[in-house]
matplotlib code that plots the C-alpha trace (Angstrom):
import matplotlib.pyplot as plt

x = [85.9, 84.4, 85.8, 84.9, 86.6, 87.1, 88.6, 91.2, 90.1, 92.6, 94.7, 97.9, 96.9, 97.8, 100.8, 102.2, 99.5, 96.4, 98.3, 99.1, 95.5, 94.3, 96.5, 95.8, 92.1, 92.4, 94.5, 91.5, 89.9, 90.7, 90.3, 93.1, 92.7, 94.5, 94.5, 94.9, 96.6, 98.0, 97.8, 99.6, 98.1, 99.2, 98.8, 96.4, 97.7, 101.3, 102.0, 105.3, 103.6, 100.8, 103.4, 105.5, 102.6, 102.5, 98.7, 97.9, 94.8, 92.7, 93.8, 91.1, 92.0, 90.2, 89.8, 89.7, 88.8, 88.7, 87.8, 85.3, 84.6, 85.2, 82.0, 82.6, 86.3, 85.3, 82.7, 85.1, 87.9, 85.7, 84.2, 87.7, 88.8, 85.7, 84.8, 87.6, 90.7, 90.9, 93.3, 90.9, 90.9, 94.2]
y = [107.9, 110.8, 114.3, 117.6, 121.0, 122.5, 125.7, 125.6, 127.9, 127.0, 130.2, 128.2, 125.8, 122.1, 122.5, 119.5, 118.8, 119.0, 117.3, 114.4, 114.1, 114.3, 111.6, 109.4, 109.8, 109.1, 106.0, 104.4, 104.0, 101.4, 103.8, 105.7, 109.4, 112.3, 116.1, 117.9, 121.3, 123.3, 120.2, 118.0, 114.9, 114.5, 111.2, 112.0, 109.1, 110.4, 113.1, 114.0, 114.4, 116.6, 118.8, 119.1, 120.3, 123.7, 123.9, 127.2, 129.1, 130.2, 127.5, 125.6, 121.9, 119.0, 115.8, 112.7, 109.3, 106.0, 102.6, 100.6, 103.2, 106.3, 108.1, 107.7, 108.7, 111.9, 112.8, 112.3, 114.3, 117.3, 117.2, 117.2, 120.2, 122.2, 121.5, 119.8, 121.5, 124.6, 125.8, 125.0, 121.3, 120.6]
z = [72.5, 74.4, 75.1, 76.6, 77.0, 80.4, 81.7, 84.5, 87.2, 90.0, 90.4, 90.3, 87.6, 87.8, 90.1, 92.1, 94.6, 92.3, 89.5, 91.9, 93.0, 89.4, 88.1, 91.1, 90.4, 86.7, 87.4, 88.9, 85.4, 82.8, 79.9, 78.3, 79.4, 77.9, 78.6, 75.3, 75.3, 72.4, 70.1, 72.6, 74.2, 77.8, 79.6, 82.5, 84.5, 84.6, 87.1, 85.3, 82.0, 83.6, 85.4, 82.3, 80.3, 82.1, 82.5, 84.0, 85.3, 82.4, 80.0, 78.2, 77.8, 76.3, 78.2, 76.0, 77.2, 75.3, 76.8, 78.7, 81.4, 79.2, 80.2, 83.9, 83.5, 81.6, 84.1, 86.9, 85.2, 84.5, 88.0, 89.5, 87.4, 87.8, 91.5, 93.4, 92.1, 94.2, 96.9, 99.8, 99.0, 97.2]

ax = plt.figure().add_subplot(projection="3d")
ax.plot(x, y, z, "-o")
ax.set_aspect("equal")
plt.show()
């Protein structure tokens, strides 16, 4: 298992469009992927779970990946949150 903390910088957090793109991206991996917030593990492949978690701008979340492609999944998740999840692209 690998994990990394990352800060949400998108002004609107993980609202519908970025949450949908994030879960679609994470679904491409075989590993189990979770976003951990306030002691809760959220399935990163479920748009409903991600939306229900209420992840907002400024929140620090931990991405946890466990499986055959865990390192690649973690790298992709962190990159998406840090670089791709902004209002200009999503």
